[in-house]
C-alpha positions as CSV (number, residue, x, y, z in Angstrom):
1,M,0.0,0.0,0.0
2,E,1.4,3.4,-1.0
3,D,2.3,5.8,1.7
4,H,1.7,9.0,-0.3
5,K,-1.1,10.3,-2.5
6,T,-0.1,10.1,-6.1
7,V,-0.3,12.9,-8.7
8,L,0.5,12.7,-12.4
9,I,1.6,16.0,-14.0
10,T,2.4,16.3,-17.7
11,G,5.0,18.7,-19.1
12,V,7.3,19.4,-16.2
13,S,10.5,20.4,-17.9
14,S,9.8,24.1,-17.3
15,G,7.3,26.8,-16.3
16,I,4.1,25.9,-14.5
17,G,4.6,22.2,-14.8
18,Y,8.0,22.3,-13.2
19,A,6.7,24.5,-10.3
20,L,3.7,22.2,-9.8
21,M,5.9,19.2,-9.6
22,K,8.0,20.8,-6.9
23,K,4.9,22.0,-5.0
24,F,3.4,18.6,-4.9
25,L,6.6,17.0,-3.8
26,N,6.9,19.6,-1.0
27,E,3.4,18.6,0.0
28,N,4.5,14.9,0.4
29,Y,2.9,13.6,-2.8
30,K,4.3,10.9,-4.9
31,V,4.8,12.6,-8.3
32,I,4.8,10.9,-11.7
33,A,5.8,13.4,-14.3
34,T,6.2,13.5,-18.0
35,T,8.7,15.2,-20.3
36,R,9.4,14.5,-24.0
37,S,12.7,12.9,-23.1
38,G,11.6,11.2,-19.9
39,K,14.4,13.0,-18.1
40,L,14.9,16.1,-15.9
41,H,18.6,17.2,-16.0
42,D,18.5,19.6,-13.1
43,F,16.3,18.0,-10.5
44,D,15.8,14.7,-8.7
45,H,13.7,13.5,-5.7
46,P,13.0,10.1,-4.1
47,N,9.3,10.5,-4.6
48,L,9.6,11.5,-8.3
49,N,9.4,9.3,-11.4
50,V,9.7,10.8,-14.9
51,V,8.2,9.1,-17.9
52,P,8.7,10.0,-21.6
53,L,5.7,11.3,-23.4
54,E,5.4,12.8,-26.9
55,A,1.7,13.9,-27.0
56,T,1.4,13.8,-30.7
57,S,2.4,10.1,-30.9
58,Q,-0.2,7.4,-30.2
59,E,2.6,4.9,-29.6
60,S,4.2,7.2,-27.1
61,I,0.9,7.8,-25.3
62,Q,0.3,4.0,-25.0
63,S,3.9,3.4,-23.8
64,A,3.6,6.1,-21.2
65,A,0.3,4.8,-19.9
66,E,1.9,1.3,-19.5
67,Q,4.8,2.7,-17.6
68,I,2.6,4.8,-15.4
69,G,0.5,1.7,-14.7
70,D,3.7,-0.1,-13.6
71,L,4.5,2.8,-11.2
72,T,1.2,3.1,-9.4
73,S,-2.0,1.2,-8.6
74,G,-4.0,4.4,-8.7
75,L,-3.9,8.2,-9.3
76,D,-5.4,10.6,-6.9
77,I,-4.9,13.6,-9.2
78,L,-4.2,13.7,-12.9
79,I,-3.0,17.2,-14.2
80,N,-2.9,17.7,-17.9
81,N,-0.4,20.7,-18.1
82,A,1.7,20.1,-21.2
83,G,0.7,22.2,-24.3
84,A,1.9,24.2,-27.2
85,A,1.1,27.8,-28.2
86,P,3.2,28.6,-31.4
87,D,0.6,31.0,-32.8
88,V,-0.5,32.9,-29.7
89,F,0.6,36.2,-31.1
90,D,-0.5,35.6,-34.7
91,V,-3.9,36.5,-36.3
92,I,-3.9,34.5,-39.5
93,P,-3.9,30.7,-39.0
94,D,-0.9,28.9,-40.3
95,Y,-1.5,25.3,-41.3
96,D,1.6,23.8,-39.7
97,S,1.4,25.6,-36.4
98,F,-2.4,25.1,-36.4
99,T,-2.2,21.3,-36.8
100,Q,0.7,21.1,-34.3
101,T,-1.3,23.0,-31.7
102,L,-4.5,20.9,-32.1
103,D,-2.5,17.6,-32.2
104,T,-0.7,18.5,-28.9
105,N,-3.4,20.4,-27.0
106,V,-6.5,18.5,-28.0
107,T,-5.8,15.1,-29.6
108,G,-2.9,14.3,-27.4
109,V,-4.5,15.5,-24.2
110,V,-7.8,13.6,-24.9
111,F,-6.2,10.3,-25.7
112,F,-3.6,10.5,-22.9
113,T,-6.4,11.2,-20.5
114,E,-8.5,8.3,-21.9
115,S,-5.6,6.0,-21.5
116,L,-5.4,6.7,-17.8
117,I,-9.1,7.0,-16.8
118,D,-9.2,3.6,-15.3
119,L,-6.2,4.4,-13.1
120,V,-7.9,7.5,-11.4
121,N,-9.1,6.5,-8.0
122,K,-12.7,7.0,-6.8
123,N,-13.0,10.5,-5.4
124,G,-10.0,11.5,-7.5
125,K,-9.5,14.6,-9.6
126,V,-8.8,15.2,-13.3
127,V,-7.5,18.7,-14.0
128,F,-6.8,20.5,-17.3
129,I,-4.6,23.6,-17.3
130,T,-6.6,25.6,-19.8
131,S,-7.0,29.3,-20.5
132,N,-9.6,32.0,-20.3
133,M,-8.6,32.6,-23.9
134,G,-10.8,29.6,-24.8
135,I,-14.0,31.2,-23.3
136,P,-16.2,32.6,-26.1
137,E,-16.8,36.0,-24.4
138,N,-13.0,36.5,-24.4
139,A,-12.7,36.0,-28.1
140,A,-10.0,38.1,-29.9
141,P,-8.2,37.9,-33.2
142,N,-4.9,36.5,-32.0
143,G,-3.9,32.9,-31.3
144,P,-6.5,31.1,-33.5
145,A,-5.2,27.6,-32.9
146,Y,-4.4,28.2,-29.3
147,R,-7.8,29.7,-28.5
148,L,-9.7,26.9,-30.4
149,S,-7.6,24.2,-28.6
150,K,-8.4,25.5,-25.2
151,A,-12.1,25.9,-26.1
152,A,-12.1,22.3,-27.1
153,I,-10.5,21.1,-23.9
154,N,-12.9,23.2,-21.9
155,M,-15.7,21.3,-23.6
156,Y,-14.0,17.9,-23.2
157,A,-13.6,18.6,-19.5
158,A,-17.3,19.3,-19.2
159,M,-18.2,16.2,-21.1
160,L,-15.8,14.0,-19.1
161,A,-17.2,15.4,-15.8
162,T,-20.7,14.1,-16.7
163,R,-19.2,10.7,-17.6
164,L,-17.2,10.3,-14.4
165,Q,-19.7,11.7,-12.0
166,E,-20.9,8.3,-10.9
167,N,-17.3,7.5,-9.9
168,S,-17.2,10.6,-7.8
169,I,-14.3,11.9,-9.9
170,T,-14.1,15.7,-10.0
171,V,-13.1,17.1,-13.5
172,S,-12.2,20.8,-13.9
173,G,-10.4,23.2,-16.0
174,V,-8.0,25.8,-14.5
175,H,-6.9,29.2,-15.9
176,P,-3.4,29.6,-14.3
177,G,-3.3,33.4,-14.6
178,W,-0.8,35.4,-16.6
179,V,2.4,33.8,-15.7
180,Q,6.1,34.5,-16.3
181,T,6.8,31.6,-18.7
182,K,7.8,31.4,-22.4
183,L,4.2,32.0,-23.3
184,G,3.5,34.7,-20.7
185,G,6.7,36.6,-21.0
186,D,8.7,38.5,-18.3
187,Q,6.1,41.2,-18.0
188,A,3.5,38.8,-16.6
189,P,2.4,39.5,-12.9
190,L,2.7,36.0,-11.6
191,T,5.7,33.8,-11.2
192,A,5.3,30.1,-12.0
193,E,5.6,29.3,-8.3
194,Q,2.7,31.7,-7.4
195,S,0.6,30.1,-10.1
196,A,1.4,26.6,-8.9
197,N,0.5,27.5,-5.4
198,G,-2.9,28.9,-6.6
199,I,-3.5,25.8,-8.7
200,Y,-2.6,23.5,-5.8
201,D,-5.0,25.3,-3.4
202,G,-7.8,25.3,-6.0
203,I,-7.4,21.6,-6.8
204,L,-7.8,20.7,-3.1
205,S,-10.7,23.1,-2.5
206,N,-12.7,22.8,-5.7
207,K,-15.6,20.4,-5.3
208,K,-17.7,21.3,-8.3
209,T,-17.2,18.9,-11.2
210,G,-17.4,20.3,-14.7
211,S,-16.2,23.8,-13.6
212,I,-13.6,26.1,-15.0
213,W,-11.9,28.4,-12.6
214,D,-9.4,31.2,-12.6
215,I,-6.8,31.1,-9.8
216,T,-6.6,34.9,-9.8
217,L,-10.4,35.5,-9.4
218,P,-12.9,34.5,-6.7
219,G,-15.5,32.0,-7.9
220,L,-15.8,30.1,-11.1
221,I,-15.5,31.3,-14.7
222,K,-18.1,28.7,-15.8
């Protein structure tokens, strides 16, 4: 029997994912994390396992799910953090960046999540790091693929919530705020650590399945 609750976090090589990984380890969780290479060159911890995952590869998703199943008998929290945003400052859709974004942020996320649903414990939580850019009332010309991908994940989260409700699994989307990452830039008001702290607190306190919430605002977005 495992001594720690177990959380899986995708995309921990930098930014919010890296900060979330460290936060959960500091809170005494067992952390299973993913990076493309399956390695973290600057960090190690006895309660950390890193698994390779290339979200655009069905073979990689299947292999990662098998390795995760060997590492744990059940997940208390699944956090889909990894994503791409190559067109976030563009207005006109570009085919290559558009398909890359949708493959990574939607297809990869959906099928990775589906591969692990049976591992999520009763009363567990499935969390998607999304964006308020995917909310229709926040529509703007820039980031066509990124906005559409987050809108799709917001819908998937809502659909999955209805499907898993009978298992008492809470499903939610989280807007992490404007964060000092490659996407957010140095001018963003939140550090990755501040965002991770807000996400952590929200995950533990949020009881409403199918919700989308913003760590910087009181209450739910949707």
